[in-house]
Every structure is written in C-alpha cells, then in structure tokens.
N, C-alpha and C positions, 0 to 999 in steps of 0.2 A: 242632973246634968241635962242641959237643953239639947234635944236631938237636932241634927242637921238634916235638911232635906237631901234626897239623892242628887238634885241639881246643884245644890250648894257644894256637896262633896265632890261632884264632878268638876265644878269650876275650880275648886281648890287644888285638884290634882291633875288638871289637864296637861300642864307642861311636862310633868314627869311621865305621865302615861303615854303621851305622844312621842316622847323621846324613845320609848321602847319600840313602838311600832314604825316610826318614821325616821330613818337615818338622817342625822344632820340638823334636826330641828332645834335642839337646845345646846348644841356645841358649836364653837366658832371654828372648829377644825375644817380646813378646806378639803382634806381627804375624806371626811365623813360626808360633807356636802356633795362631793363628786359621786357619791354612791347613788344619788337620785338622778337617773337618766333613763326614762321609759323608752322602750324600743317600740315604735309605732309605725304602722304602714298606712300611707295615705288612702289606699284602696279600702281600708277597713272602716272608713268614716263616711258619714252622711250629714248633709245640712238640714235634713228633715228630723227635727228634734221632738220626740213625743214621750220622753221620760215622764213617768207618773208624777213625780214631785217637782220636775223642772221642765215643763212643756214650753216650747217656743214656737207656736204657730205663727206663720207670717201674717203681719198686720195687727196682731194683738198689742194692746197698750195697757200697762198696769199703772195706776195712779196711787201714790203714797203721800200721806201727810205725816209730819213729825217735827222733831226738834233736833237741831245740830248746832253746836257752838252757842247754845243758849238761845237760839232764834228759831222761829217756825220756818219750815221750808216744805216745798212740794216737789216730788220726784215723778217724772214720767219715763217709764221704761217701755221702749217700742221695738218690736221685732221687724226688721227691714227685709225687703225682698232681695236686697243686695247680699252677695257672698264675696269672700276674699280668701286668697290662698296665703297661709302663713309661710314663713321662711322654711319651716320643716316640711313643706309640701302638702300639708293637710288643708283642705278647703273648709272654711267655717262660715256660719251664719252671722251676719252683722246685727248687733243689738245696741241701740243708743239709750243712754241714761242721762237725762237732763234735770238738774236741780235748780230751782228758783226760790226766791223769797216769796212770802205771801203777797207781796206787791208786784211780783213779776220780774224782779232783778235776777239776772243770770248769775248763778254761783259756781256751777261746775257742769261740764259736759264730758261724758265718757263714751267711747265707742268700743264695745266688747266683741270678742269673736269666740263662737262656740261651735262644737261639732259633736255628733253622737256616734259611738262605736257600735259594732255589730252586736255586742252584748247588751247595749242600752245605756251604758255609762255616758254621761255628758262631760266632755272635756273643755277646759278653758284654754284658749290658744293665745290670748294676749289682750291688751287694752291700750287705747290712746286716751290719755286724760288731759283735761285742761281745767284747772281751778282758777277762777277769776278773783284776784286779790284786790284790796283797796289800792288806789293809785293807778289802776289800769294794768298791773302786772298779771302775767299768766304763768302759773306753775304747772309744768308738764312732767314733773319728776316721777310720778307714779306709772308712767308708760313703760310697757315692755311687750315683747313678742317672742313666742316660741321659735327657737332657732337663731335668735339674734343675741349676741353678747352672752352666750351661755344660758339664755332663757329656756326653760323647760315647761311644757304644758302640764296641767294638773286636772284632777277630776273635780268638777263642781257639784255633781250628784251621781251617786251610784244607781245602777239599774234596780238593785234589790238591797237597799240599805238596812243594816241590822245593828243593834246595839252589841258591842261597842266599836263598830267599824271606825277607822280613822284614815285620813288620806290627805295628801297635799293637793291644794287647789290651784297653785301656781308656784313657779320657782324662778327667781333671778336673784342671786345672792345680794343681800342688803337693800333690795328694792321691792321684791315681790315674794313673800314667803308665807302666805296664808295657808293655814291647815284647818281641817274640820274634823269633828268627832261627833258621831251619832250618840245622843244621850237619852232620847225618849221617843216613843212612837205610840200611836193608837189613842191619843187623848184628843181633846177639843180645844179650839181657840176662838175667841170672839174679837173681832175688829170691826171698824165701821162698814166694811164690805159685807159682813155677816158672821154667823157662827159656822166654823168649819170643823169637820170631824175627821178622825183617823189621821191627824196631823203628825208630822215628823219634826223633831227638834234637834238642832245641832249647836255645838259651841265652836267658835272659831278663834284661833290664836295665831299670832305671828311672833317669831323670836325677835324680830326687829322692833316690836312694840310689846315688851314683856309685861307691861302693866295693864294691857287692854285685852279683854275677853268679850266677845259678842255672842249673843244668842240669836239664832234664826229659826223661824217656824215655817214649814212648808206644808201646803195642803194639796191633796191629790187632785190632779186636773187643773190646778190653779197656779202653783208655784209658791214663791215667797209671799207670806201674808203679814209677817211681823218680824221686825229687827229691833233688838234692844241691847244696849251696852250693859253687861253685867259688872265688869270692872273697867275703870278708866272714865274719861269725860262722859257726862250724861248724853245719850243719844237714843232716839226711838223713831221708828218709821212704821206706820200702820197702813195696810191696804184699804183704800177707799172705794176704788172702782176698777173694773176690768172692761175695756172696750174691745169688742171682738169684730 
C-alpha cells in the first residue's frame, strides 16, 4: 500500500478536524455559527505588528509572482502608515494588496485591516475588495468588516503557533469564513526571494468553498513566502522581493 505524506493526510481530514475545534465551520446551523463571537477590548490592541511569522512594519512591500485563473500575475502587498478604526472599536493597520497581470492590467485591489493583541496574536478586522472584471464591472462581494452585519474578527497568525492549532481567520456567514490549521513547522522553503528556514506551514479552508484547500508558508521575520492551492483551481504565488 502506498503511504501518504503527513501533509496529504492533513489535507484529506482538514474539514473534519476543524469541525471539532471550531464551532460552526462544517454545519449550516445558525445556532452553531453564533457560537463564534470573540469578546475583545479595543485597549488590548496595537497597530504596531511585530509577530514573528506575520510582521507588518510600516512601509514594507512584498512582491509576489504566480498564477491565478491560468494566467501569470504580480501581487504587491504594502503596509501603509494609515490606520482605521473598525466598527467594533479596534484600530487596525491598513495594508493594501494589488494584483496585476504581467502587462500591468489591474485585476484586484484589496485593503485589509490588522491589529495585534497584547499576547502577540495578529487579528484580521476586515477587508474592502474590488475585483476588476471584463467589461468594466467591479465585484466587491468579498468585502466585510468586524462589527458590521454580524462580521467577527479572526486571528491571521498566532503569537506562538503549534501543531495542530486551528483558528478562524475571519467570519461573516456566507461571505467570509476562512479558517487555518497549523500542519508543519521547522522546515525550509525555497522561493525566488531565497531559501528560508524554520518556516511555518498552514492549510486554509472555508466552508463556503468546500472543494478548495490552500497551503501557506510563513518565514520568521518575513511573513508569507509561498501560497499554493492544494485542492481546487490551480493557483500559486511565490515571494520575489521585499522592499523595506
């Protein structure tokens, strides 16, 4: 019998495992969904984000190259000096993510909002998305904000992530339901930016896209260095450069 790798086994069981740890992920029951409502105090958060695996120093830009929808694209993620208060009262750091074709055509622009709590966990407070479609249409359906229309913040990265920690990254029923699961740590990864050591690997899954599982690799002091679709449409993004 052919042996399956730990990552393959993790991918195969992610939905079931997350269902144990995270209420409401794999059930349509509104009563189970309502169980997720973190109690957070605005004074417990900072816009200075120095998490080991998800640092957001003001002015940094990460440049990624990859494939999405069968076409090459370039992503630029930039930490702005601007901050914004979410509806829940927590002030977050503004981060923009702009995707273009290799010819420079704008594909998508997202403005994200993050804050770090006193324990060092980085929380995701919302996003404004604009996907530029053929014919000049703009799709903003992925937008959400903590405190608006039952939107709840989630953890984008733990202060001390360990296998097999699992957590919600965002929550607005039927619109934003991403979850993450720590599946590996302490290995190395090679991307155009270089070879990174002691990296952390997560799998991400959303009940609203049950056939899609993404893998993300985070490097200490750098952040995300690689994103790959494990299940679902082929997608990949590799870190090319960091501008400080």
